[in-house]
C-alpha positions in Angstrom: -32.9 -9.0 -1.0 -34.0 -5.4 -1.4 -32.2 -2.2 -0.5 -34.1 0.8 0.9 -32.6 3.1 -1.9 -34.4 0.9 -4.4 -37.8 1.6 -2.8 -37.7 5.2 -1.8 -39.9 7.5 -3.9 -41.6 4.6 -5.7 -45.2 5.5 -6.6 -47.9 4.0 -4.4 -51.2 3.0 -5.9 -54.4 1.6 -4.3 -56.2 -1.5 -5.5 -58.1 0.5 -8.1 -54.8 1.7 -9.7 -55.2 5.2 -8.3 -51.9 6.9 -7.4 -52.0 8.1 -3.8 -48.5 9.3 -3.4 -44.8 8.2 -3.1 -43.1 5.8 -0.6 -41.2 7.8 2.0 -40.2 5.5 4.8 -40.6 2.1 6.6 -41.8 1.8 10.1 -40.1 -1.2 11.8 -40.3 -2.8 15.2 -37.0 -3.2 17.0 -38.5 -5.6 19.5 -36.7 -8.4 17.7 -33.0 -8.8 16.6 -33.9 -8.2 12.9 -36.6 -5.5 12.9 -39.8 -6.3 11.1 -41.5 -3.7 8.9 -44.9 -2.9 10.4 -46.0 0.0 8.1 -45.1 2.2 5.1 -45.1 6.0 5.4 -46.5 7.4 2.2 -46.2 11.1 1.2 -49.6 11.7 -0.5 -50.2 13.8 -3.5 -51.5 16.6 -1.3 -48.1 16.5 0.6 -49.4 14.7 3.8 -47.8 11.7 5.4 -49.9 8.6 6.2 -48.8 5.4 7.9 -50.1 2.5 5.9 -50.2 -0.9 7.8 -48.0 -3.6 6.3 -51.0 -5.9 5.9 -52.5 -3.5 3.4 -49.5 -3.8 1.1 -50.0 -6.3 -1.8 -46.6 -6.0 -3.5 -43.5 -3.9 -3.9 -42.1 -3.9 -7.4 -41.7 -1.0 -9.9 -44.5 0.5 -7.9 -46.1 -0.3 -4.6 -49.6 -1.7 -4.8 -52.0 -1.7 -1.9 -54.7 -4.2 -1.3 -57.4 -1.7 -0.5 -58.7 1.7 -1.5 -57.0 4.8 -0.2 -60.1 5.9 1.7 -60.3 2.5 3.5 -56.8 2.8 5.0 -56.9 2.6 8.8 -53.7 4.4 9.7 -51.0 2.5 11.7 -50.2 4.0 15.1 -46.6 4.1 16.1 -45.6 1.9 19.1 -42.8 2.4 21.7 -40.4 0.0 19.9 -41.0 1.4 16.4 -38.4 3.3 14.4 -38.5 5.2 11.1 -35.9 3.5 9.1 -34.9 6.2 6.6 -35.4 9.1 9.0 -33.7 7.6 12.1 -31.1 5.2 10.7 -30.1 6.0 7.2 -26.9 8.2 7.1 -26.4 7.8 10.8 -23.1 6.6 12.2 -22.2 3.2 13.6 -19.1 2.0 15.5 -17.1 -0.5 13.5 -15.7 -2.3 16.6 -13.3 -4.4 14.5 -11.9 -1.4 12.6 -12.2 0.8 15.6 -13.7 3.5 13.5 -17.0 5.3 12.8 -18.8 4.3 9.6 -21.9 5.9 8.0 -24.9 3.9 7.0 -25.3 4.5 3.3 -28.1 2.0 2.6 -30.2 -0.6 4.4 -30.8 -4.2 3.3 -34.0 -6.1 3.8 -34.8 -9.8 3.5 -38.1 -10.3 1.7 -40.8 -13.0 2.0 -44.4 -13.2 0.8 -45.6 -12.0 4.2 -43.1 -9.3 5.5 -39.9 -7.4 5.1 -37.2 -7.7 7.7 -34.2 -5.3 8.2 -31.1 -7.5 8.1 -28.1 -5.3 7.5 -26.5 -1.9 7.0 -24.5 -1.1 3.9 -21.5 1.1 4.7 -19.8 0.8 1.3 -19.2 3.4 -1.3 -21.3 1.2 -3.5 -24.2 2.0 -1.3 -23.8 5.7 -2.0 -23.7 5.1 -5.8 -26.8 3.0 -5.5 -28.7 5.8 -3.9 -27.6 8.2 -6.6 -28.5 5.8 -9.3 -24.9 5.5 -10.5 -24.1 1.9 -9.4 -23.7 0.7 -13.0 -21.1 3.4 -14.0 -18.1 1.9 -12.3 -18.9 -1.5 -13.9 -18.8 0.2 -17.3 -15.4 1.5 -16.5 -14.1 -1.9 -15.4 -14.0 -0.8 -11.7 -15.0 -3.5 -9.2 -16.7 -2.1 -6.1 -16.5 -4.0 -2.8 -19.5 -4.9 -0.8 -19.3 -3.9 2.9 -22.3 -4.8 4.9 -22.8 -5.1 8.6 -25.3 -7.5 10.0 -28.1 -5.6 11.8 -27.5 -7.6 15.0 -24.0 -6.0 15.1 -25.1 -2.5 14.4 -24.8 0.1 17.2 -26.6 3.2 16.1 -25.1 6.2 18.0 -27.4 9.1 17.1 -28.8 11.1 20.0 -32.3 11.3 18.5 -32.6 7.5 18.2 -33.0 7.0 21.9 -34.4 3.6 21.6 -31.4 2.2 19.7 -28.7 2.1 22.3 -25.3 0.4 22.4 -26.0 -3.3 22.3 -22.6 -4.7 23.3 -20.7 -2.1 25.3 -19.8 -4.4 28.1 -17.9 -7.1 26.2 -16.8 -5.3 23.0 -16.3 -1.6 23.6 -14.3 -2.1 26.9 -11.9 -4.4 25.0 -10.8 -1.4 22.9 -7.7 0.5 23.9 -8.7 3.8 25.7 -7.1 5.7 22.8 -9.3 3.9 20.3 -12.4 4.7 22.4 -11.2 8.3 22.6 -10.8 8.5 18.9 -14.4 7.3 18.4 -15.8 9.7 21.1 -13.9 12.6 19.5 -15.9 12.1 16.3 -19.4 11.9 17.8 -21.9 14.5 18.9 -21.7 15.5 22.5 -24.8 13.5 23.5 -23.6 10.4 21.8 -20.1 10.8 23.3 -21.6 10.9 26.7 -23.7 7.8 25.9 -20.5 5.9 25.0 -18.8 7.0 28.2 -21.8 6.2 30.4 -21.9 2.7 28.9 -18.4 1.9 30.2 -17.3 1.3 33.8 -15.7 4.2 35.5 -12.1 3.1 35.2 -12.3 2.5 31.5 -14.2 5.7 30.9 -11.7 7.6 32.9 -8.8 6.1 31.0 -10.5 7.0 27.7 -11.2 10.5 29.0 -7.5 11.1 29.6 -6.9 10.4 25.9 -9.5 12.8 24.6 -8.5 16.2 23.4 -8.6 18.9 26.2 -11.1 21.0 24.3 -13.4 18.0 24.0 -13.0 17.1 27.6 -14.2 20.5 28.7 -17.3 20.3 26.5 -18.1 16.8 27.7 -17.7 17.7 31.4 -19.8 20.8 31.0 -22.7 18.7 29.7 -22.2 15.4 31.7 -24.3 14.4 34.7 -22.8 15.9 37.8 -22.3 12.7 39.7 -20.9 10.8 36.7 -18.5 13.6 36.0 -17.2 13.7 39.6 -16.8 9.9 39.6 -14.7 10.0 36.4 -12.5 12.7 37.9 -11.9 10.5 40.9 -10.7 7.7 38.6 -8.5 9.9 36.5 -4.9 10.5 37.6 -4.8 13.6 39.8 -2.7 15.6 37.4 -5.1 14.9 34.5 -8.1 15.7 36.7 -6.4 18.9 37.8 -5.8 20.0 34.2 -9.4 19.3 33.3 -10.8 21.1 36.4 -8.5 24.1 35.6 -9.9 24.3 32.0 -13.6 24.3 33.2 -15.4 27.4 34.3 -14.7 28.3 37.9 -18.3 27.6 38.9 -18.4 24.1 37.2 -15.0 23.2 38.5 -16.0 24.1 42.1 -19.3 22.2 41.7 -17.5 19.0 40.7 -14.8 19.3 43.3 -17.5 19.5 46.0 -19.0 16.2 44.7 -15.7 14.3 44.7 -14.3 12.2 47.5 -12.7 14.6 49.9 -9.3 13.0 49.7 -9.3 12.9 45.9 -10.5 16.5 45.7 -7.8 17.6 48.1 -5.1 16.1 45.8 -6.6 17.9 42.8 -6.9 21.2 44.6 -3.3 20.9 45.8 -2.2 20.6 42.2 -4.3 23.5 41.1 -2.4 25.6 43.5 0.7 25.4 41.3 1.2 27.4 38.1 0.2 25.3 35.1 3.7 25.5 33.4 5.7 24.3 36.4 6.7 20.8 37.7 4.0 21.2 40.4 1.4 21.9 37.7 2.2 18.8 35.7 3.2 16.3 38.4 1.0 13.5 39.7 0.6 13.0 43.4 0.2 9.2 43.0 3.7 7.8 43.9 5.0 5.0 46.1 7.0 6.1 49.1 8.1 4.1 52.2 10.3 4.5 55.2 14.0 3.8 54.6 14.0 1.7 57.7 11.8 -1.0 56.2 13.4 -4.2 54.9 13.0 -5.6 51.4 10.6 -8.3 52.8 8.5 -5.7 54.6 8.3 -3.5 51.4 7.2 -6.6 49.3 4.6 -7.4 51.9 3.4 -3.8 51.7 3.4 -3.8 48.0 -0.2 -4.9 47.5 -1.3 -2.0 49.6 0.9 0.4 47.6 -0.4 -0.9 44.3 -4.0 -0.2 45.4 -3.1 3.4 46.1 -0.8 4.0 43.1 -1.9 2.9 39.6 1.7 2.4 38.2 4.8 1.7 40.3 8.2 1.9 38.6 10.1 3.5 41.4 9.7 3.4 45.2 10.9 6.4 47.0 12.6 6.2 50.4 11.7 8.6 53.2 13.9 9.5 56.3 12.6 9.7 59.8 11.8 13.4 59.1 9.9 12.4 55.9 12.6 13.9 53.7 13.3 12.3 50.4 16.4 10.2 51.0 16.6 7.7 48.2 15.0 5.6 45.4 14.9 2.0 44.2 13.5 0.3 41.1 11.3 -2.7 41.3 14.2 -4.8 40.0 16.5 -3.6 42.9 13.8 -4.5 45.4 13.3 -8.0 44.0 17.0 -8.9 44.0 17.8 -7.4 47.4 18.3 -9.6 50.4 15.0 -10.1 52.3 16.3 -8.6 55.5 18.3 -5.8 54.0 17.0 -2.4 55.0 16.0 0.0 52.2 18.6 2.6 53.4 21.4 0.0 52.8 20.6 -0.7 49.1 18.8 2.4 47.8 20.3 4.9 45.4 21.0 8.0 47.5 22.2 10.3 44.7 19.0 11.3 42.9 17.9 13.7 40.2 15.1 15.8 41.5 13.3 19.0 40.5 11.7 21.8 42.5 8.0 22.2 42.4 8.4 25.6 40.8 10.8 24.4 38.0 9.5 25.3 34.5 7.9 22.3 32.7 10.3 22.4 29.7 13.3 22.2 32.1 11.6 19.2 33.7 11.2 17.5 30.3 14.9 18.1 29.5 15.9 16.5 32.8 13.9 13.4 32.1 15.3 13.1 28.6 18.9 13.8 29.7 19.0 11.2 32.4 16.8 8.7 30.6 14.2 8.5 33.4 10.8 7.0 33.5 9.8 9.4 36.3 11.3 12.3 38.1 10.5 13.2 41.8 9.3 16.7 42.5 10.3 18.2 45.9 9.8 21.5 47.7 12.5 23.7 49.3 12.6 21.4 52.4 13.3 18.3 50.3 9.8 16.9 50.9 8.5 14.8 47.9 5.3 16.4 46.6 4.8 14.2 43.5 6.5 12.9 40.3 6.5 13.8 36.7 6.3 10.8 34.4 7.8 10.4 30.9 4.3 10.6 29.6 3.9 14.1 31.0 7.3 15.1 29.4 6.1 13.8 26.0 3.0 15.9 26.3 5.1 19.0 26.9 7.5 18.6 24.0 5.4 16.9 21.3 2.7 18.5 19.1 -0.8 17.4 19.9 -1.1 15.4 16.6 1.9 13.3 17.6 1.0 12.5 21.1 -1.3 9.5 20.4 1.4 7.9 18.2 3.7 7.5 21.2 3.2 4.4 23.4 1.8 5.2 26.8 4.4 4.1 29.4 2.1 4.0 32.4 -1.0 2.3 30.9 -3.2 5.2 31.8 
C-alpha cells in the first residue's frame, strides 16, 4: 500500500539517471470502481508540467525512475473519465453517510502491483494530516496512538463543484434515508454549487423537507442560484407557510418569477400568506388543515380521510364547519375513532375552542399554544372563518433561539 503524500515531490529521473523534475500528481481513470493510474504529472526543472504515460514508469521508490529518456516521452492526453488525484480530490470534502457529517480527504491510498497503481481509499484521519507534514512518527514517540480512519473509494462521494465527473454515487438509497435535518446540516456546510447538487439528487419531497430545515439565509442563497423550475417545484412541496417565508426573503423580482412558475393553486396559497404581516398569526400560519362539514357522520369522515390526508401533510385535529362555513368545532383523531359510526360531527365535537385572530401578534399566539398545551391553534378572521392554523413547531420557532431549534423534535414530521 502507498499513500499519495509519500510520493508527492519525489524526484523523477529518466533511464539515464538524469533528473527531469519532481512528481506533482497522478492522472487516474474513474471508469472503474477503483480508479487506475494512467499517467504521472511531472513538474520539470524548467517549471513546466508534462503528463508521463504510466507504461513509461519503471518503479516508484525513493525516487521515480522512468523506462525511457526524457526526450522520448510521448505525452499522455487526458480523457473524459480522467481526474487529477491531488488537484481534484485531495483536501476535498466527502459525506460520511454513517456519521452524517462532512469529512475532509487528508490523504489517498493506493494498492500497488508490478503493473499499475489503483486508488482504493481516502484517509480522513488526523494521522493522514501528520503524514503529509512528515510528523507521523512524533505521536508514537510521545506514546500517543493515532487511529486509522479510511473510507473505501467505492463509498466516497466527492462533493466539490469543480470535480463535475465525480458525482454522488448513492443518493437514491443512502442520502434519502437521512433525516431532513441531517441533510440540511450537510448542505449548510457545502459550497452553493455542491449544496444544489445534493438537493437535485433527491426527490422533490425529501429535498423540500430538507430545505425547510436549512437556515433562512442559506435558503435565500440557494433559491437565488437554483434552476427556476426546480426551485418552483420545491416551493410547491414545502408547507405554504415555509414557502411564503422563503418567497418573502427573496428579492421581489425573484419571488415573482418563482410564483409565476408554481402551480396556480399552490401559488395562490403562498400569495395569500404573503398578504399578512410577517409577525402576525396570519404571517406564520399554514393553510394546510383538515376541515369538514359538521353534518357529516364519523363514518363519512373516516371514508373521506384518505382524501383529506392527500391534501394535508399532517392531521392532528379536524375542524368542523357550519352551513355558513363558520368554524363551529374541533375533534382529535382519537375522538373520531371512538365515536359511533353514525354520530354526526356536531354531536360529539368540542364547541368551545381556543382561536386567534389572523392579525394577532406571533408571540401572543405562541403563549396561547403553550398555555393551553395545544398541538395546533386555529386562526380565524373577524367573521369566524378559519384561515389556517399555527402549529407547535411554528410556536417553537418564535420563542427559541435559532441554535436551539434543531434540538427540538419536529412534531409534524416536516
